[in-house]
C-alpha distance (Angstrom), angle and dihedral (degrees) to the residues before:
residue distance angle dihedral
M1 . . .
K2 3.79 . .
A3 3.84 111.7 .
E4 3.84 116.2 -119.6
P5 3.86 115.3 -127.2
E6 3.64 115.2 -106.9
A7 3.86 115.6 -107.8
G8 3.78 93.1 -128.2
D9 3.81 94.5 53.8
G10 3.85 91.6 44.9
A11 3.75 93.8 50.5
A12 3.73 91.4 50.5
R13 3.87 94.0 51.9
A14 3.87 95.5 40.0
E15 3.75 118.6 132.6
S16 3.87 126.1 -145.3
V17 3.73 116.1 -112.7
S18 3.83 89.4 -109.1
E19 3.80 91.3 52.0
F20 3.80 92.1 49.1
T21 3.83 94.4 46.2
R22 3.77 90.2 48.9
R23 3.74 91.1 52.3
V24 3.75 88.9 50.6
K25 3.86 91.0 48.7
V26 3.84 89.6 53.5
L27 3.68 93.5 47.9
L28 3.84 95.9 47.7
E29 3.83 97.4 39.5
G30 3.84 92.8 43.1
G31 3.85 96.1 40.6
L32 3.80 101.8 43.7
R33 3.85 116.1 63.7
P34 3.87 120.0 -149.2
G35 3.78 112.9 -89.2
W36 3.77 147.9 152.1
V37 3.80 122.3 -74.7
R38 3.78 127.8 -169.2
G39 3.89 121.9 -150.4
E40 3.74 150.0 118.5
V41 3.86 121.1 -82.1
S42 3.84 116.0 -124.0
N43 3.85 138.6 158.2
L44 3.81 89.5 29.8
R45 3.84 115.3 -170.6
A46 3.73 125.1 176.7
Q47 3.77 112.3 -163.4
A48 3.80 129.4 -146.8
S49 3.87 87.2 -114.7
G50 3.80 90.8 65.4
H51 3.89 94.9 -108.0
V52 3.80 116.8 127.8
Y53 3.85 119.5 -147.5
F54 3.84 122.1 -168.0
S55 3.73 144.8 143.9
L56 3.74 124.4 -109.5
K57 3.82 114.4 -153.5
D58 3.75 148.5 161.1
A59 3.78 133.2 -172.5
G60 3.88 92.4 -70.9
A61 3.79 109.2 35.3
Q62 3.82 147.4 -6.8
V63 3.66 136.1 -144.8
S64 3.92 132.5 -160.3
A65 3.76 115.7 -112.9
V66 3.71 136.3 -173.9
L67 3.81 133.2 -161.7
F68 3.74 111.4 -161.2
R69 3.77 121.8 -140.3
G70 3.76 97.0 -102.4
D71 3.79 93.2 47.6
A72 3.83 91.2 43.0
A73 3.74 92.4 55.4
R74 3.76 92.3 56.6
Q75 3.81 96.0 53.6
T76 3.77 122.6 104.4
V77 3.82 92.7 -164.6
R78 3.80 117.2 87.3
L79 3.76 107.1 -146.1
R80 3.80 122.0 -135.3
D81 3.75 135.4 168.4
G82 3.77 114.7 -85.4
Q83 3.81 92.2 25.1
Q84 3.86 118.9 139.1
V85 3.79 109.4 -136.5
V86 3.81 143.7 166.3
V87 3.76 114.1 -137.7
Y88 3.81 136.2 -170.7
G89 3.70 120.7 -145.2
E90 3.75 150.9 111.3
V91 3.74 132.8 -103.2
S92 3.77 121.5 -103.5
V93 3.87 137.4 178.5
Y94 3.78 120.1 -133.7
E95 3.78 95.3 -148.5
T96 3.85 95.6 -164.7
R97 3.83 90.0 66.5
G98 3.74 97.4 21.6
Q99 3.79 87.4 -124.3
Y100 3.72 126.4 142.7
Q101 3.83 121.0 -142.2
L102 3.74 142.6 171.7
I103 3.79 116.9 -106.2
V104 3.81 103.4 -147.3
R105 3.81 119.4 -147.6
A106 3.86 101.2 167.7
V107 3.82 136.0 19.8
V108 3.76 128.1 -158.1
E109 3.91 121.2 -176.3
D110 3.69 111.6 -119.3
G111 3.89 102.7 -170.1
V112 3.74 132.2 -86.2
G113 3.88 117.0 -25.4
R114 3.73 123.8 -106.1
L115 3.80 94.1 -108.0
Q116 3.79 92.4 49.4
Q117 3.77 91.0 48.3
E118 3.84 89.9 50.2
F119 3.80 90.4 48.9
E120 3.78 93.9 52.4
R121 3.87 91.7 46.0
L122 3.73 93.7 50.1
K123 3.76 91.2 43.4
R124 3.89 90.8 54.8
Q125 3.81 91.6 46.8
L126 3.85 96.5 49.7
A127 3.77 91.0 43.1
A128 3.68 91.0 54.6
E129 3.76 90.6 52.0
G130 3.77 90.1 55.8
L131 3.82 97.7 -114.2
F132 3.81 90.4 130.8
A133 3.77 97.3 42.6
P134 3.93 113.7 134.7
E135 3.84 91.5 -132.8
R136 3.98 88.0 63.8
K137 3.80 89.7 59.7
R138 3.87 117.7 104.7
P139 3.74 124.0 -152.4
L140 3.79 115.2 -109.9
P141 3.83 118.2 -111.6
A142 3.80 108.1 -99.2
M143 3.83 93.8 -137.9
P144 3.79 110.1 21.5
A145 3.81 110.0 -168.0
T146 3.88 95.6 -164.6
V147 3.74 124.4 29.3
G148 3.80 126.6 -175.6
F149 3.83 120.7 -152.4
I150 3.84 113.8 -160.1
T151 3.79 105.2 -158.5
S152 3.80 144.3 100.1
P153 3.76 109.1 -56.3
T154 3.84 90.8 -146.9
G155 3.77 98.6 51.4
A156 3.75 128.7 105.9
A157 3.89 91.0 -121.6
V158 3.87 93.2 70.4
Q159 3.75 92.1 46.7
D160 3.79 90.8 51.3
F161 3.83 90.4 46.1
M162 3.85 93.5 53.3
R163 3.79 93.6 42.2
I164 3.87 91.6 56.6
L165 3.80 93.0 46.0
T166 3.80 89.8 49.7
R167 3.74 94.0 46.8
R168 3.75 93.4 51.2
G169 3.79 92.4 48.7
W170 3.80 97.4 -116.1
R171 3.83 109.1 -179.5
G172 3.80 100.1 -162.7
R173 3.83 129.0 101.3
L174 3.78 122.0 -98.4
V175 3.82 120.6 -160.0
V176 3.80 117.6 -171.3
L177 3.82 111.9 -146.1
P178 3.88 105.1 -158.6
A179 3.71 121.1 -134.3
K180 3.81 139.9 145.8
V181 3.77 113.5 -95.7
Q182 3.73 100.6 -171.1
G183 3.79 138.9 40.3
A184 3.76 134.2 14.8
G185 3.77 115.7 -7.9
A186 3.84 94.1 10.3
A187 3.77 94.2 116.2
E188 3.83 90.7 50.5
E189 3.76 93.1 50.2
L190 3.84 91.6 47.2
G191 3.79 90.8 50.7
A192 3.86 91.7 47.8
M193 3.73 90.9 53.4
L194 3.78 90.1 49.1
A195 3.91 90.8 53.0
L196 3.90 89.8 46.3
A197 3.75 92.7 51.2
Q198 3.83 89.8 54.5
E199 3.87 92.7 46.5
L200 3.90 90.6 53.1
E201 3.75 92.1 54.8
L202 3.79 90.0 -156.0
F203 3.78 101.7 115.2
D204 3.81 131.9 87.2
L205 3.74 91.5 -173.1
L206 3.79 139.4 11.8
V207 3.79 129.8 -149.5
I208 3.87 118.1 -163.7
G209 3.89 118.1 -173.9
R210 3.75 154.0 90.0
G211 3.84 142.3 -146.5
G212 3.82 124.9 -71.8
G213 3.71 129.0 -71.2
S214 3.82 143.9 136.1
L215 3.70 124.6 -51.4
E216 3.78 88.8 -97.9
D217 3.82 91.6 50.1
L218 3.80 90.1 53.6
W219 3.72 95.5 42.6
A220 3.83 97.0 105.9
F221 3.85 87.6 68.8
N222 3.87 89.7 57.5
E223 3.76 96.5 53.7
E224 3.81 112.4 118.6
P225 3.88 99.1 -129.2
L226 3.91 91.2 54.1
V227 3.84 92.8 43.7
R228 3.74 90.4 53.0
A229 3.87 92.1 46.3
V230 3.81 89.7 52.6
A231 3.86 91.7 50.0
G232 3.80 92.4 46.9
C233 3.87 97.2 44.6
R234 3.76 113.5 128.9
V235 3.87 91.4 -147.8
P236 3.88 119.2 67.5
V237 3.76 109.3 -97.2
I238 3.83 132.4 -153.8
S239 3.86 115.7 -159.2
A240 3.83 110.8 -149.3
V241 3.81 107.0 172.1
G242 3.76 127.3 157.5
H243 3.82 124.3 -34.8
E244 3.83 132.5 -38.1
I245 3.82 92.5 -79.8
D246 3.77 94.5 47.2
F247 3.81 119.5 96.5
T248 3.83 127.3 -177.7
L249 3.80 129.9 177.1
C250 3.77 89.3 -107.6
D251 3.70 87.5 65.0
F252 3.88 89.3 60.0
A253 3.80 94.4 42.0
A254 3.93 96.1 47.9
D255 3.73 123.7 86.8
V256 3.75 91.2 -116.9
R257 3.86 132.7 13.8
A258 3.78 118.6 -142.8
E259 3.74 118.0 -162.4
T260 3.83 93.0 -134.8
P261 3.79 136.9 -5.4
S262 3.77 89.4 -100.1
A263 3.76 89.0 54.2
A264 3.83 89.1 52.8
A265 3.80 90.4 53.8
E266 3.76 91.0 51.4
L267 3.87 90.4 48.5
I268 3.81 90.7 51.4
S269 3.68 96.0 45.7
S270 3.89 100.5 39.9
P271 3.92 97.0 82.6
F272 3.91 87.8 50.7
V273 3.70 92.6 47.9
Q274 3.85 90.6 49.7
C275 3.75 91.3 46.7
A276 3.84 91.9 49.1
E277 3.88 87.4 52.3
R278 3.78 92.4 50.5
V279 3.92 89.2 48.3
A280 3.84 91.4 50.8
Q281 3.79 91.5 48.5
A282 3.82 91.8 47.7
E283 3.78 88.7 49.4
A284 3.74 93.2 50.3
A285 3.82 91.2 47.3
M286 3.88 91.5 48.3
R287 3.79 91.0 48.5
A288 3.79 92.5 50.6
A289 3.79 92.4 45.2
G290 3.88 90.9 51.1
E291 3.81 93.8 46.3
G292 3.86 89.7 47.9
A293 3.78 91.0 50.2
V294 3.73 93.3 49.1
A295 3.80 91.7 47.4
R296 3.90 92.3 49.6
A297 3.79 88.9 46.8
G298 3.85 90.0 52.1
E299 3.76 90.8 49.1
R300 3.75 92.4 53.9
L301 3.73 91.2 46.0
D302 3.83 91.2 53.6
H303 3.88 89.7 46.3
A304 3.80 89.7 51.7
R305 3.75 91.9 47.9
S306 3.83 90.0 51.0
R307 3.78 92.2 49.6
L308 3.75 92.0 47.5
R309 3.78 90.8 52.1
L310 3.87 90.2 51.5
L311 3.77 92.1 52.0
T312 3.77 98.6 53.9
P313 3.83 117.0 107.9
A314 3.76 92.0 -118.0
A315 3.79 91.1 52.5
Q316 3.83 89.9 47.4
I317 3.82 91.4 53.3
E318 3.80 90.6 46.1
Q319 3.80 89.9 52.6
G320 3.84 92.3 47.9
C321 3.76 89.4 50.5
L322 3.72 92.9 49.2
R323 3.89 90.3 48.9
L324 3.82 91.2 48.5
D325 3.73 93.0 50.5
D326 3.81 90.8 46.6
L327 3.80 93.0 49.3
A328 3.83 92.3 45.9
N329 3.83 90.3 50.7
R330 3.77 91.2 47.5
L331 3.84 92.3 48.0
A332 3.88 91.2 50.2
A333 3.71 90.4 48.1
A334 3.78 93.0 48.0
L335 3.84 91.4 48.4
R336 3.77 91.9 49.8
A337 3.80 90.9 48.6
T338 3.81 91.5 48.3
L339 3.79 94.1 48.0
Q340 3.76 90.1 47.5
L341 3.82 91.4 49.5
R342 3.84 91.2 45.2
G343 3.77 90.4 48.9
Q344 3.76 90.3 54.1
R345 3.80 92.8 46.5
L346 3.84 89.8 48.5
G347 3.77 91.4 51.5
E348 3.70 90.8 51.6
I349 3.78 94.1 48.8
R350 3.76 92.5 46.8
A351 3.74 87.1 53.1
R352 3.80 94.8 50.3
L353 3.84 88.2 41.5
A354 3.69 89.7 57.1
Q355 3.70 91.5 50.9
A356 3.89 94.8 47.2
S357 3.77 110.5 38.7
P358 3.81 104.1 169.1
E359 3.71 114.1 117.9
T360 3.80 97.1 -124.5
R361 3.75 92.9 56.3
V362 3.77 88.2 47.5
Q363 3.81 91.2 56.0
L364 3.80 93.8 42.2
G365 3.85 88.3 50.0
S366 3.80 88.8 48.6
H367 3.82 90.6 53.5
Q368 3.76 92.7 46.6
L369 3.74 89.5 48.5
L370 3.73 91.3 52.7
S371 3.84 93.0 48.2
L372 3.86 91.0 50.7
Y373 3.81 87.6 48.8
K374 3.82 92.7 54.7
R375 3.82 93.0 44.1
L376 3.81 88.5 50.4
Q377 3.75 90.7 52.7
A378 3.80 92.5 47.5
A379 3.87 91.7 48.3
S380 3.73 97.1 46.5
P381 3.98 117.7 109.8
A382 3.79 90.3 -120.5
S383 3.75 93.7 54.4
V384 3.92 90.5 48.5
L385 3.77 91.5 50.6
H386 3.81 91.8 47.0
R387 3.85 88.5 58.4
G388 3.77 90.4 62.1
F389 3.87 103.1 -91.9
A390 3.75 126.7 126.5
I391 3.79 133.6 -150.6
V392 3.91 116.0 -134.2
R393 3.84 113.6 -150.6
D394 3.73 130.4 -172.6
E395 3.81 127.9 -131.8
Q396 3.73 91.6 -77.5
G397 3.81 92.1 51.4
Q398 3.77 94.3 -108.4
P399 3.84 117.8 140.5
V400 3.88 114.7 -106.9
A401 3.79 107.7 -135.3
R402 3.93 99.2 179.3
R403 3.78 134.8 41.5
A404 3.89 88.6 -137.1
A405 3.73 88.6 67.1
I406 3.81 92.3 63.8
R407 3.76 119.8 88.6
A408 3.81 126.7 -157.0
G409 3.79 111.9 -86.7
Q410 3.81 94.9 14.5
R411 3.81 117.2 148.6
L412 3.81 113.9 -126.8
S413 3.79 139.4 165.9
A414 3.87 125.8 -129.4
E415 3.82 111.5 -150.8
F416 3.79 117.3 -152.8
S417 3.77 132.0 178.7
D418 3.84 89.9 -92.6
G419 3.78 100.6 40.3
A420 3.79 146.0 -54.8
V421 3.82 129.5 -70.3
P422 3.98 124.4 -159.0
V423 3.75 112.1 -125.4
Q424 3.80 136.6 176.9
A425 3.78 127.8 -141.8
E426 3.80 113.3 -119.2
P427 3.94 120.4 -137.7
């Protein structure tokens, strides 16, 4: 049996963590020469300082790697997640965390990454089977009453989704069906929730998705069982995975692909918003039509009341009295004017008679005076009115001489020999 070290001896020879880590650093950095390493890039992070951090992995292991700013500026290869590369560098130990990492000095692209290759292979296979065919796609319900969102209940995607539906006033019911969206077992949980949603028979529409990430983060949505489950779902499905530039196989299998979960929320709520706007417009139009009809009916009622008042015996007597007084005043005024005019004429004639006393001129003057008197009588307004003519006057009482001076709807008065009548010009 191997003897256990005594506690006293061990305590006396114990190293501090810093000393132990420093010894590991010396052993690793001194014992491993720089060399070339092949792997797939993942978890890529470019810092504002210019340094680039990423992981280099294959099917069996992964190692942290860093490309410092000076070395990064010299590279011709632009790193991205899922890219297969060959890098040259040396091992180093970051003592603060006790973590070893690969300090990369050069990067050479080594073809498409394993995950990307698997994505393209599976995409070609399922497309050949017809899972992505346009004729398999179903139209989305215009006004879904109940929508199921299969996603992580703690992710930002579901919060953005609900915020947009609330902001746009959507009145349906949203049920979040919780499932892992990343890592081992995520595809199985997503598929199980998809099957459960169909069994419940509560949903008019299903959304499956999550926020953005690397190809590795989104890989659950590329796994064949889940893609087939989405394609075979009896309920219409919207796939809303990642950002605008992210594509997964679920996007091709679903009935509709939304660029983001937020875009899916806008797609669902847009018909409701449009319908609500049409209802608001119809309500405004009906209100305006009702108010207009009431106003017109009120005007007709007021007009009928006015006419009824004018047709009563008392109103007729009052109107007759008003017309009689008006005619009497006009007659008195006409007589006064005529007498005044005759007096003026008589004065002129007397003056002229006094100047020309012969009898003949007196008789001629008398005939001329009689002729002028008859012409005056014929030209007087009263004489014209007695012959069947009428004088049309405007609102100010001024005679209207031409039809062109009358506008449609203008209120006028027609003066006859026995009185005036109010009239209105028709259009």
